[in-house]
N, C-alpha and C positions, 0 to 999 in steps of 0.2 A: 504494500500500500504506500501511496505517496501523499504526504501532506503538502498542499500547494497554497500559496497565499498571494493575494494582490493587496499590497500595503499602500494606503493613501493617507494624505493629511486629513481628509474628511471621513473616509470609511476604510475599514479593513475587512476583506473577505477571505475566509479560510475554507478550504474544502478538502475532502478525502477522495482520492482517485485510486482506482485499480487499473493497472496496465491492461490493455486489450490487444487484440490481434492487429489493430490498425496503428498502434503506437501512440494514439492520442489520449487514451485513458478514459475510463468510465467513471463519471461523477457519482459518488455514493452518498455524500453528505456535505452540506454547505451551510455556513452561518455568516452573518454580517454583524459588524461591531462599529460603533461610533469611535473613531480613533482617539479623539480628544478626551474621551471618558476614561482613558487608561494611561498609566504612566510608562508603559513599556509594551513591546510586542510579547514578551514572555508572559505577561498577565493575561493577554488574549489567548495565546496558545494553550495556557493552562486551562482556561475555561472551555476551549474547544475540545481538548482531549478528554474532558469529562463527559462530553456528549457522544463520543464514539466508542465502540466496544473493543477496538484494536489499537495497538501501538504501531504507527507507521514505520516502515523501514528507512524511509528517507523523507526529506522535506526540501522544498524549493520555494523561495520567497522573492517576488518582484518588489523592490523597495524604491521610493522616490528620492533618489540621491545617488551620488557616485559610490561605487563599491571598490574597496582596495583591501587586498589580503583577506577577503571574505568578512569585511567589517564595513559598516556604513553609519554615518551620522545623517539622519533624515533632514532634508532641506527645509521643509515647512512644518516640522514636528520635532519636539524636543526628545527624540528617541535615539539612542545609540544601539545598534544591532550587531551582534557577533555570531557568526555561524558556529564557532567553537563553543560559545556559551550556551546557545540553544541546544546543541547536540549533547553537551554534558548534563544540562539540567533535566532534559526530558528523555534521555536515553535513546535518542534517534541516531542511528549509525552514521548517516551522511546528511549534512545540511548544506544547501547551496543558496547563496545570495546573488541576485543579479539586479541590475537597474530595472525599474518598472517598465520603461520603454523598450528595453532589451527583451523583456518578457513578451510584450505586445508584438514586437518585431519577429520573435521566434515563431509565433503562430500565423503570421501573415501568409506564408506560402500555402497554408492549409485551409484558408477561408474559402467559402463558397460564394458564388455570384450573389445569392440572396443576402449574404452578410455585408454587402457593400452597396453604396449609392455612388454612381459614377458622375463626376462633375465634368471631366474631360476625357473622352475615350482614348485619345492619342494613339500611339502605336508602340506597344510594349515590345522590347527586345528580349528574346529568350535569354535567361541567365544574366540579365542586366541588373545593375545595382538598384536597390530599392531603398527609398527613404520614408521616414514617418515623422510627422509633426503632430503633437498632441496637446492642444490647449484644454486643460481641465482646471483643477485647483491651481496648479502651476503650469509651466510650458515645457513639455518634454520633447526630446528629439532622439532619433536613433536611425540606424541604417543596416542593410543586409548586403553582404557580398557573396558572390558565388565562388565556392572553393574548388569547383571541378566535379564535386560529387553532390553537394547540397548547399543550401544557403546557411551562412553563419551570421548571427545577429551581433551587432556591435553597438555598445553604449555611446552616448554623447551627452554633453551638457550645453548644446547649442542654444537652448532657451535663455541662457544667461549671457549670450553675446550682446554686445552694445547695440542699443536701439539706434537705427540710422534713419533720421527723418528724410522724407522724400518730397515734402511740400512745405511752403512757408508756414502753414498752420501747424504742421508737425514739428517744425523748428521751435515754435512757441510752446508746444506741448513738451518737448524735450527740456526746454529751459524751466518750465513749471516743475517738472519732475526732478530735475537736477537740484533744485532748491530743497526738495523733500528728501531725496535719497543720495545725492552725490552721483555715483555711477548709476546709470539707467540702462537696464537690460530690457530685452523684448518682453520678458516675463512681467515686468512692471506695468505693461499695458495689455498684453495678449494672454491673459489667464483669468480664471474665475475669481481668484482672490484679489486681483488688481484692476479689473475692468472699471471699477468705480473711480479709479484715478482719472479716467477720461471724463467721467461725469463731473468730478470736482473741478477739472480744468475748464469745462464749459461754463460751470457756475461762476467761477472766478472771472471769466471773460465777460459774462453777462450777455453773451451772444444769443442765447436762447432762453426764453422764460421758463421758470419752474412752476407748474400749476400748484395751487395750494393742496389739492387732493393728493398729488404725487409727493409733495414734501411731507405731508402727514403720514403717508403710507411708508415712506422710507425711514422716517424718524426713529422708529423703535427697532430697526433691523440691524443685526450684526453682519448680515450678508445682503447687500443691496443688489447684487448682480442678477439674480433671477427676475426681480421686478423690472430692472432696467432692460434686460434682454426681451422680456415678454412685451413690454410697452414699445420697444424698438421694433420688434417683429410686426406688431399690430399698427405701427406708425400712429400711435395715439398722441404722442407729444413730440415736438421738434427736437427737444434735447435728447430724448432716448433714441430717436431715430439717428441723430447725429453721432451719438456714442457708438451705436451698433455699426454704423458706416465706418467710423474710424477704426474700430476693432477689426472689421473685415479687411480694411486696407492694410492694417499692420500685419495681420495674419498672412495676407498675400505677399507682403514683403519678405516675411520669414520663409515662406515656401519657395519664393523665387530665388532667395539667397541659397537655400539648400539645393535647388535645382542646378545652379551654376557651380556650386562648390563640389557636389558629389556626382553630378551627371547621372541621376537615377533614371536611366532609360527603361528600367523594369517597372517603374511607376512610383508615384508619390501617394502616400496614404495619410489621411487625417484621422487621428485617434482622439482620445480624451472625451470628456462628457459634453463639451460645448458644441462641436460641429454637428452631431445629429439633431441637437435642439434648434440650431439656426440653419438647417439644411435649405429651407426655402430661400433664405437670404444668400447662401453660397451658390445657389443655382442661377442667380442673376448674372448676366453677361459681364458686368463690371468687375466681378471677382476674378474670373479666369483671365480677363484682360490685364488686371493688376498683377497677377501671378507671372504672366508671360512678358511683362513690360521690362525687358532686359536689353534694350538697344539692339546691338548686332546679334545677340543670342536669343532674340524673341522667338524666332522660328524653331530653334532648338528646344526651348522650354515648352512651346505649344505642342510639340510632338510627344511630350511626356504624359502618360495617363495620370489622372488625378481622381482619387476615390475617397469617400468618407466611410469609415468603419462603423457599421451599424450594430455589430455584435457587442453588447455591453460588457460581457465577461471575457473579452479577448485577452486581457492581462492575466487573468486567473488561468485560462486555458494555456497560455504561453508559459507561465511558470510551471504548470504541471508537465507540459511537453518537455521543457528544459530538464526537469528532474528525471523524467522517464528516459530521455535520451542519454543523460549523463550516466545513469545506472547501466544502460545497455552498452555504453562505450567502455 
């Protein structure tokens, strides 16, 4: 049995898998936990193992942060995770840590057509490099390279690369965020935990009115992003529509930068919780136009397929697949 985990700043999902003939694993039991309700991953694993009748032979966890020597300090959560500590505490023979986007990337070659929404069909090259950009609580990136036998997932922290403004308005936005953060990464705009920065920028500018009903609705919320996105999708207010437009433009810049950096002729995939929620906005022509706006390399980028991952548990399945493959090797 394999214990697999998709660890996030918002929620942690653990599941027990049994290896099957296809190598993907059969899901036997799954539980979800609010991450911030616990002071460590160990506390969650202990609760989960009380729910299942067997002790897993191995465990594999996708974690939101860089992994070095099978240890990780979670980027948006005050957890330190060690594979060795987990193995010793719970008597699990082998424990693997991998970046959460590396886990999603691991399962990409095995997704079905119905697991995806295609924004740009492009022309995928067999065995071509594949990239993934995932705006969720944070902004994750990863990629896959063909080894000659199979795809190998590679972790990245590209979401923390420096925000590059492309318009005069974005230059003003950068200056606004520099006063708040100093260094401004793409994650400071293009993620669920920071999308509200764009809202605050427009408020300060006074460019768009904030309706009284919206101010009251946002006042008591610790997370304003869902309300802003929903109103932006419905175009109920100018300010929320402008925020969503800026978010989409920034996401397009991230994707375009990945396109010319990695040349992912095998396709570009959008993961995370936000793209499926704003799919109707991403399907508008201005989004793919912004992705491919790369001057002399615009035609090259336009030929790259672009898909949105609709399968919400891709990270969990990828972590399980990684663990199963590691044991088989």
